[in-house]
N, C-alpha and C positions, 0 to 999 in steps of 0.2 A: 663582654664584661656585662655583669649583672649590675643594674642601677638600684636594685632593692636595698633598702635600709635595713640594718640588722634590728631584730625585735628587741624589746627591753629585756626580755629573758636572755637573749643572746649576749647583750651588753653586760648583764649582770654576771652571767658565767665567766665572761672575759675579766672582769674585776676580780672575781675570787680566783681565776686560774693564775693571774698575774701576781696576786698577793702571795699565794702559795709558792709560786716559782721564787719569788723574793725572799720569802722566809725560810725556805728549804734549799737555798742556793748552796751548791758544793761545786767546786772548792770555793773557799773565801768566807764562807759563813753568810749569815742572814744579811740581806740589804735592807736595812731598817728605814732608810730614806724612802724607798718605794714602797715598802709595806706601810709606812706612815701616811703616805699620799692617798692609799687605797682603803685606808680603814679609819674609822672614827667610832671605835667600839664604845658603846655606852652601857652594854650589858652582855654578860657571858653566863651561860649555865653550864657548869662542869658536872656531869653525872658519872662519878668514878667510884662510888661505893664507900669512900671515906667520910667521916663526920664532917670534914670540911667541904663536901659536895654541896652543890646549890648554886644560887644565882648571885653573882658578884657584879658590882656596878662601879663605874667610873674608876678612881685611882685604886681601888681594891682588885681590879682585874689582874693587873701584872703580877703582884705577889701571889695571888691565889693560883695562877697558871704556873707560875715558877715552883710553887710548893708542891702541886700536884706532879710536874715533871720530875722534881727531885725526889719525892717519896715513892713514885711508882718506877724510877729508874728509866724512864722514857728516853730512847735514843732518838732525838730530833732528826739526826741525819739518815735514819732508817724510815721515815715516815714516807709512805707512797700513796699518791692520790690516785685512786683506781678509776673514779668516774665523777663527772660533774653533771648534775641534772638540774636543768632550770624549771621551776615550778611557780607559775603565778607571776605577778608583777614585781615581787620583790625577793622571792625566796629562790635560793640555790641549795640543793642538797649535795653534800660531798660525802662520797663513798671512799674511805681511806683504810690503810692498814698501818697500825702502829706497832712497835715492839719496843723491848727494853730488856732489862734484867732485874732479877730479884737480888737479895743480899748475898746469896751464895754464888751469883753469877749466872744463874739458869736463865736462859732466854724465854721470854714470853712474846706472843704475837697475837694480836686481835685485830678484828674489824671494828671501824668506828664510823658512825653516821653523824654528820654535823649539818645542822640546819643553820644556814647563813642567810641574814636579811641584808640586802643591798638598797640603800636609799640615796638617790642623786649621785650615783657612781662610788659610794663608800660603803663599807662594810660597817653596819651599826650595831648587829647583834649576832651571837653565835650560840647554838645549843648543841653540846656534844653528847652522844650516847655511846658508851663503850659496850662491846659484846659481852664482856664478862666482868661485871663490876665487883662480884664476890672475889675473884682473883686479885684484881687491883687493890681492893680494900685490904686483903690479907698481906699483899706485897708491901704496901705502903705503912700499915700498922707495924709490921715487922721491922721495917727500915726505921721508923719513927722510934721504936724501942732501941734500936741499936744507936742512933743518934743521941738519944737521952742517956744511954750508959757511956758513951764517949764524952759527953758534956760533963757527966758527974765525975769522971775520972781526970778530967783536965784541970 
């Protein structure tokens, strides 16, 4: 039995792994209690090609993330975490595969790199970089136009 203590990088990877296991839990949906224990997000950078892309802080994080998921047609149940790479004293790199559908139901799939900062055992910052921001921009602008038409007809 090894008496070696895990490195800070290994501990940070474990926080990120447990966070995504809680958020992506199937069946039963997300375990928000566990996710909340592991995250104290203060800043999120969403780079998805849409005019709403950018840095969001505090209470603006949830609505910004929800808007991105809704407009891109992201299927949160299909997110796959491919690799976690510990980098430095606070950084974990997440290599993931995301997918969803456009307004016609055509499926899209792409790689995402997420830079996650972990401080004192909690996720404090995320920066997401999508493989094809032009595709996500087009999908989201098209869906946004459809939503505007539906609202005008209601």
